[in-house]
Every structure is written in structure tokens, then in C-alpha cells.
N, C-alpha and C positions, 0 to 999 in steps of 0.2 A: 503495500500500499505505500503510495507516494504521498509526499506534504499538501500537494495539491489536492487530494480527496478532502481534507478537514476544511470544514466551514465554520468560521467563526460564529454563525448563526445558530451552531448546534448547541451552544450554550449560552447563545443570546449576549455576545458581546460585540463589539465594533470598535474597528479603528478609526479613531477620528482626525479631524484636521483642528489641531488646536490652534488657538490664538496665543500669541505671546507679546512682550513689550518689542517694540524695534530697537534696532543696534544702540549699545550704550546706556542701558537703563541703570538707574540705583535699584536693584532688586531689594536691598535691605528697606526701603521706602515703599518699594511695591508690593512687597509680601506683606498682608496682614490676616490675623488668625480668625477663623470662622466666626461668623455674625452670631452664633448663639452662646458664645461665652462671654463672662464678667457680665452678666445682665442685671447683677444688683452692686456694680462697682464702677458707677460713672467716670470716677478718677482714672481707671484705667484706659477709656475712652478718649478722655481729655489729654492724656499723655500722648495715645496715638496721634491725635490731631495735631500736638506739637512737633512729635518727630515729623509726620509725613509734610506738615506744611504746604507748600502750592506743588510739590513733585507730584508727577503722575503717580497713582496708587490704586489699588484694588479697593482701599478705603472709600474712593469716590465710586466705584461699580456695586456697592452693595450698602445696605443698611442694618446697622448693627442691633439686635433684638432688643436692646436697652430702651429703643426709642419707638417700638412698636405700639399702637394705640395712642401714641403722645399727641400732644395739640399740634405739632409741627410735622406729624409723620407725611400727610400729603405732599408737604413743600420739600421735604427729604427725598421721598420717592421721586419727584418731579425732577430734583437736581440729578438723581442716580439715573434717570433714563437721559438726563441732556449729556450727561459725562460719557454714557454709553456711545450714544451718537457722535460726540466730538472725538473720541478715541477711533473711532472707526472711520471718520472722515478725515483726519488729521495723519491717521497713519501713527500713531503712539500703539496701536494694535496691528501684529501683520498676522497674518494666515500662513501656518506651517503647511508641509505636504503632510499625506496622511502617515502616520505613525504614533508612537506611544513614549511616555517619559518614564523612565526608570529613575526613581527616586529614592535617595538614600538621606535618612534624617536623623541626625543625633539630638537628643534633648533629655535632660536629666540622668546622663551617664548612660544611655542606652541608645542604640542604634537600629535602626529598622529600615527595610526595603520596600518600596509598593511601584506598582506600574500604574500611571494615568493612562486609563482606556476610557471607553463608552459602555455603558450597560443598555441594554434594550427595555424599554418601558411596557413593551406587550409581554414581557416575561417576569413581571412583576405586579403582585396585588397586595395592598396593606389590609384587605379586609380580613376582619376575623375568621381562622379557621382555613386561611388561603394554603393551598399547596403548588404555590408558584415556584419557579425554578429560583428566583432571587427572593429570597424569604425575609420578612420583617421580624426582627427577633424582640421587638417589644410592642407594648399596644400603641396605636396612633390615636392621638386625640385629633379627632376630626377638626374639632374647633380651634386648632393650631394652622389650619391649612389655609383659610382665607385671607388672613394677613399677609401670608407668606405669599400668596397667589397675587396680592395686589403689586407686590414688588415683580415677581414673575412674569405674570401676566403676557403683556405683549412686547416683554423685554427682548431687544434683538442678540442677545448674549446671555450665556450662562456661567456662573462660575460657582458651582455647587461645591461643598465641602464634605462630598459624601465618602466615606470608606468602607469598603465592600470586603469580607473576609472569604478565603478560601481555606479548605480543609486539606493540605497537602504536606502530610507527615514526612515525604521523602524529599521536600524541597526540590521539586521537578520544573515548576514553571516560571517562577520569576527569579530565584537565586541564579538558574544558569545565565541568565541575561546579562551577568556582569562581564560576560566573556565575549559577547557580541559585539560587533562594529557600533561605534556609537559618537555622539558629540555631545560634548559638556557645553550645556546652555546657560545654566546659572549655578553658582557657586556662593553662596553667602550666609553670612549669619542673621538670624530672624531677631526682628526687634521684642522688648518686652519679654526676655528671657525665653525666647522661642527655640533657643539651640543653632544649629547649622543644619543646612540642607543643600544638595546637590543634585541637579536634574540633567542626565543625559537623555538625549533624543536619540531613538531607533527607529529606523525606517521600517516600513510595513514588510518589505520583502527580507527582514532581517529577523522578523518575528515567527517564522516558520516552525522553530522550535518550542517555542511557548505554545503555539497553536497545536501542535501534536500532543503536547503534553497536557493540555487542559483537556483535549478530547479522551485522552485514555485515563485522567480522573474523572472526567464525567462518566465513562461506562464502567468504572469502581463505584460511583456513587449510583449509579443506575441500579448495580448489582446489589448495592448494600440496602437502598431504601425502597427499591422496586419501581418499575414504569411508571410514570405519572405521580410519582412523589418523592422524586428526588429534591433534595435540598442542595444547591450547587454554590450559590453566592448567599452568604449570611450577612446583614446588615451590622457593620461595626459602628458606624457613627454618621450622623446625618440622615436618620430615619425620617424625619418630618421635612428635608429637604428633598429626599427623593420621592417621599407621598405627594408632596407640592408639584414636583416635575411630571408626576404620573397623573396627576390632575389639571393641570395645563394641556398635557398631551390628549387627554380624553377630551376635553374640550375642543381642542383643535381638529381632532380627528372626526368629530361629527361634522365638519364642513369639507372633507377631502372625499376624493375618490379613492377606490381601492388601490389604484396604481399610485396615487400622490402619498396614499399613507405608507406603502413601502419604503418610499425614499425620502420623505420629510425629515429634517434633522432634529426636528423636536421630538421625534420618535424615541430619541436617545438622550441619556443623560451622562455628562462627565464624571467621572469617580476615578478614585483610587483603588486598587483594590492590592489586598496584603494577606499573608498566609500566617494563619494563625499559630502555626509553629513556628515563627520567627521568635528568637529568643528576646528580641527588643521590643516585643508587644505584650503588654501587661495590662490586665484587667484591674483598673481600680472601682473602686466604690463612689456612687454620686448621692450626695447627703441632700438633707433636706433642710430649709429654713422657712418658719413661717412668720407672717408678719399680722398683727392684730390689727382688725378693723374697727372695733368698738369699745375702743380704750380699755382693753383687758391687759394685764401684764404677761410677761413670758411665761411666767410658772402658771397663771391662769389657763394658758394655752397647752402648756403641757399636761395638767390636770384634766383639761378635756381629753386629750390624747389618752391618756390612763384609762379614763372611763369609759372610752368608745372601745378601746381595746379589751377591757374587760367584758364588755356585751359580746363580742364575737370570738373570744378566745377562752380558755378555761378559767384563767386569771391574770390580772394585771396590776402591777404595782410600782411603786419608785423605790429605789434603792439608792446607797452610797455608790460612788464610784467603784470602791475596792470590794463590794460584797460578791460574795460568790452566788451564781444562779443555779438551781436545782438543774439535775442532768435532764438535757433533752428541752430546756426554756431556751427562749431567745433573749439576748440582752441588746438594747438600744441605748448607747450614752446619748445625752442630752445636755444643752446649756443654754442658760438663761443670763440676763444682766443680775439675777439674784445668786446664781451659783450654778452647779453642775452637780450630775450622777447618772443614775441608769433607770431606765424602765426594764423591767423584767416580765415577760410573758410566758406564763407556765400554760403547757398544752395548747401550743398554738395549732390554729385551723390552717394555716398557710405554710407552704414548702420553704418559703425563705422571708427573713426577716423584712425586705422591701416590701414583698407582698402586704405582709400584715399590718405594717406603718402605711403605705400607700392607701390601702383600704378607707382608714380611718380619717387621714387627711383629706382624701378625696368628699367624705362625707362634711368634715367641716369648712371646705372651701367651696366646694358646688351646692350643697344642699343648704347647709346652714350659714354660708357666707360670713362666718365669724372671721376668718383671714385671708390672705394671700399666700401665695406658695413660690418659692424659687428652688432650683436644683442647682447645686453648689459641688464643685471639683476643690479636694482638699480641705483637710482638717483645719489649716492655719485660717482660712476663709470663713469655714463655719463659725469657728471660736471667735472671729472679729463680728462677724455680723449677728451672730446669732445672741452674743451679749448685749446687744444694743437695747434700749428700753422696747417693750412693746414686741419682742421677736424671742423666737426659740428655736435651735438648732438641734437637729437631730442627726447623728453619724452611723452610719450603716457599714457592714462588713464586704469585703472585695468577694466576687464569684470566681470560681475555677475557670480559668477560660477555655479549657478544654470539655466543658460540659456542655458548653454552647450549642454546638451543631446536634449532638443527640437529645439535648433537652427541648431544643425547638423543633425537632423532628418528631419527637413523642409527645411533646404536650403542647405546641404551639408557641406563639409569642410570650415571652416573659413579662412581667409586671413593667411598665414603663421606666424608663432611668433605672433600670437594675442596674448596668455597669458603665465603666467609661473607659474607652481605650486611652488610657494615661491621665495625666492631670489636664487643667486648662492650657495652660503654655504648650501641651505636648499635640494639642489638637493641629488639623490641617491647616496650614496658612494657604490663604489664594494666591494662587500664581497664574495657572493656566486658565483661559477661557475657551470656550467654543461658540461659533455663530449658530444661533438656533431659529431664525427667521427664513421664509422660504424666499 
């Protein structure tokens, strides 16, 4: 069997024509972290603004989610669209020939490899119970899609921060690409403690080995999970970004003929695929901070959490930080302005601490409307934000990354925000873009 027999569409990937800054860019100012990070820390984004100044930057091509639903959201989106048009018109962005970017990222003392490619949105379904080839790994909050759709909507280019995982224990797909012919496009430090990143462009013709390896990996997955149930690409990060791209595509698709559907660029979403077996990939927990809306103290919120946990589990109570929990019980540390401790949950109904906690927080936020919520990376940020007046922070344990594929295959999507691929400063920085208008 020759390499030409293998088709990228078999596993629903697509070789994109990426767009990158024209010659001579300052990639340090161009590259900015994913828009859904530091959403409770305006000082972070103020510093990014200061660093970027008037230089060309992906900061001007996206809207930090800190500003979603804010009073000036519409003006900010309008400015983003105007900058997209400007960068396309004045040559700030140039279109590459078909190919992929092999990315090497070092942050927090860890190095990982990724391949920037495009995924077929026809193979992705974020609805509960989906058996799509590209599988959502957490529950999708559909209410989060409309504000993001206002940004993507009729935008001419995309710059998603999507990270998709493949299960390749023998490291046959991405890792061998370091030996392929390639051109270094960028090699730069990343702002705001983002570490260092190197991007090497690989032409489509030099990706045949990766294509054959993916085909063999797909065949193994089909044998493991059964035809029609294959989980081949598992969402690692950017679930709602991909869900927004999917929703936008479904809207566009309604206006197209079958022939137009086959070739429309919005059918695909730019992403970075990474191997879950890469030693540089770690799963960090995503913590919770809630913010009182009705004048309660942080401890008032904690006590409400404990009361609700007691209703849905065998027993829940507060304990000192150094108290030992009974065997089989969950422990969830908390912090408020009045101090810290832990919540102990005996005979929990959920399989994971995050499931037990998220269940009651959803009641407090959505049904009782007692508080707002944010999802925080890193215990330092939880301690800082959770200890403010009227706030309460909750810290959760990390998930074993090797449980992801079997857990999602067996039980479906995990509770939302169950894990994070690294801390906030390790998230994907926007560099590559892709033209999605026809």
C-alpha cells in the first residue's frame, strides 16, 4: 500500500493554508495567550496592552473574555473586525502554501510538541451522548456559545486556541516530524511568563509519513472501540471555541449547495494536535471561585455549598485544613477572607470531586442566582482572588491524563472544567491564523 492511498479525510483532518505575519514581525508582541484566560484578572490584560502598544498583534484580532457582555463589547468586536480587514488589506498577514506548523513549546520547565493543522467540523458534535470522531471531553455550556459567536460570526479569519489530543503511545505521528525537512518560521519568548516557542513549517508533501501513521493509529482505534464508536481526537482545550466554530459552520452550511459544502473553508477549524503521551503534557486541576451577589460573606457562600452537598451526598461538613477524611470521602479545600479549611464529603454520589462541587455550584449560580463563578488556573490565583471580601475559592485535585480516552469512551463527556492542560500561562498563544470566508 503506497502513501498516496491514505487520505487525510479518513480521520477528518485537513492540511490548511495558514496565515502568518509578513516578514520581520516582532513575534513577542504578536503572540498573545488564549482569550479565555485570566478572566478575573484585568491587570493581566492591562499589562498585555502595555507590552503590545501599537505593534501588530493577535491582541487586536480577538476579544479577551474578560470583556464579554461588558458595556463596550460591541465596540470592541467592531474594532477586532476592522483590524482583521486592515491586516488582510495591508499585507500584515500573508497566506502560506498548504502545510502544517510543528510547534515546540517550553513553559514551566516542561517541553511539548504539537502540530498545527485543521480539523473537520463535520466530524465533531458537542451534544450529549455524541459518538463523533472528534469527541468533546467536557459538557458544553450552550449559553457560552452566543457571545463567542458574535465574535466569530462573519469574521474573515479565525485564530482558535483549540488543542486536540491523540492517543499515540508509540509516538508515531508527531514526534518523527522533527526529522522532516522544515523551515523555522518563528523562535521567540512569549510574553507574561509564557515560556518559549518555536514553529517550523512543514510542506504538505513532507507530511506523508504522519498521514500513514495517523491511518494506522485510526485502524487501531477502530479495532479497540468498534466501528462507529471511535474516539480518535479528544478535546484537550478550547472546547467552547470549537463548539462556536461548529455552530458558525452549521449556520453557514444552511446557505450552501452540497458542492459548496465540500470545499468551504469554514468547514474546518485550525487547531493544534498533541500526543497525550508527550511527557511535557500535564493535567492540572481547574479550581473554582464564586463571587457573592447578595451581600453575603465568603463563609456564607461556603456554608451554602456545604448545605447543598449534604443534600446530594451522604454527608458534608467543614474541617480544619489538616484534618483527616474518612476512607472514600472527598476533600475540597476552600479559602475565604475569613480563613481557610476543607469540605469533607462522605459517601459521595459522583465519581469525581469536580462533579460533586460543580453540581451544587450550578444550583447556586443558575437556580438560586446567589453568586457568579469563575474557573481559575493555579492555587496562587485562587488564594489571591478567593480571599477577597465576598468571594470563596475551592481547590480541586488533578485528573490522571491517561484516564481521559477510556473515561470519555465509556461514560461520555466529563463534568465541565474537569482538567486543564497546564497552568494559564501554558495555554496556547495565538500565532497562526486562517482565512475562513469564501
